C-alpha positions, -999 to +999 in steps of 0.1 A: -864+695+322-849+721+345-823+711+372-807+737+393-783+730+423-754+749+440-720+739+449-705+752+482-670+766+484-653+733+493-614+733+490-615+696+481-640+698+453-619+716+426-591+689+432-617+661+426-629+677+394-592+682+382-585+645+391-614+632+371-608+653+341-571+646+342-577+610+343-601+611+313-577+634+293-544+616+301-556+579+298-538+576+265-504+581+281-509+551+302-516+530+272-487+543+254-464+537+283-475+500+287-470+494+250-435+509+250-425+490+281-438+457+265-419+464+233-387+473+251-388+441+273-396+418+244-368+435+225-344+429+253-353+393+257-357+383+220-328+403+206-306+394+235-311+356+227-305+361+191-271+376+199-281+413+190-283+423+226-251+444+226-265+464+196-301+469+207-300+468+245-296+508+246-326+511+223-347+486+243-338+502+276-347+536+262-382+522+252-386+508+287-377+541+302-398+562+279-427+539+288-422+543+324-420+581+321-453+580+301-470+559+328-458+584+354-469+616+334-506+612+342-503+607+380-478+637+381-501+660+362-531+651+383-512+656+415-501+690+405-536+699+393-550+688+427-525+707+446-530+740+426-568+738+425-574+739+462-570+777+462-599+780+436-626+770+459-655+792+453-692+788+456-709+780+423-738+761+407-753+744+377-786+749+358-793+721+334-821+725+309-832+706+277-810+729+257-778+734+277-758+731+307-750+765+324-722+764+350-712+792+373-682+796+396-677+827+416-683+855+391-676+834+361-702+815+340-701+794+310-724+769+292-725+739+269-752+732+246-765+696+244-763+697+207-725+700+209-721+671+235-708+640+218-710+615+247-712+614+287-693+591+307-705+580+341-683+576+372-695+572+409-692+609+417-695+627+383-709+626+349-680+636+324-694+655+295-674+652+263-675+679+235-657+663+206-632+639+218-622+660+249-638+659+283-652+694+286-667+695+321-682+674+348-717+674+363-714+665+400-740+639+412-735+645+450-750+680+451-781+669+432-812+654+446-818+618+439-848+625+416-829+653+397-800+628+392-824+602+378-842+627+357-808+639+342-797+603+337-830+595+319-825+625+296-789+614+288-799+579+279-828+592+259-805+614+238-781+584+234-752+601+249-744+578+280-715+555+273-720+518+283 
């Protein structure tokens, strides 16, 4: 397999990449925030009815506030990344073979060996490549031909990397 495609210097592309990677990396903060809010609200109601409200309400309100801040952390980081990344729009490209994924952006280039890839998640616009537990890069589908995208998908499925 050998897939090669170019990425034009689109100012919105780096922002979309930053958004997808940020969403994948920061998902746990949303879960933590939801749990903190639930525990805080349950504590307010249950302990308030038991007569402990005057002692525990500051703690429970702190849990609710911490949960809310945790929920807002991910959108805030993604917004900042999108805003900053628009200045990094340069032409680049990908070359994907049986052995590795080579990416180039302007004068920089990097690669990831398929042996180091733990899994690949699929979104409507990208494949998110995970090295270990962290998302390392994305492979954009929109710049590939339909047959190249299907070839790559078949390769990923054959290696058992595609998440259900």
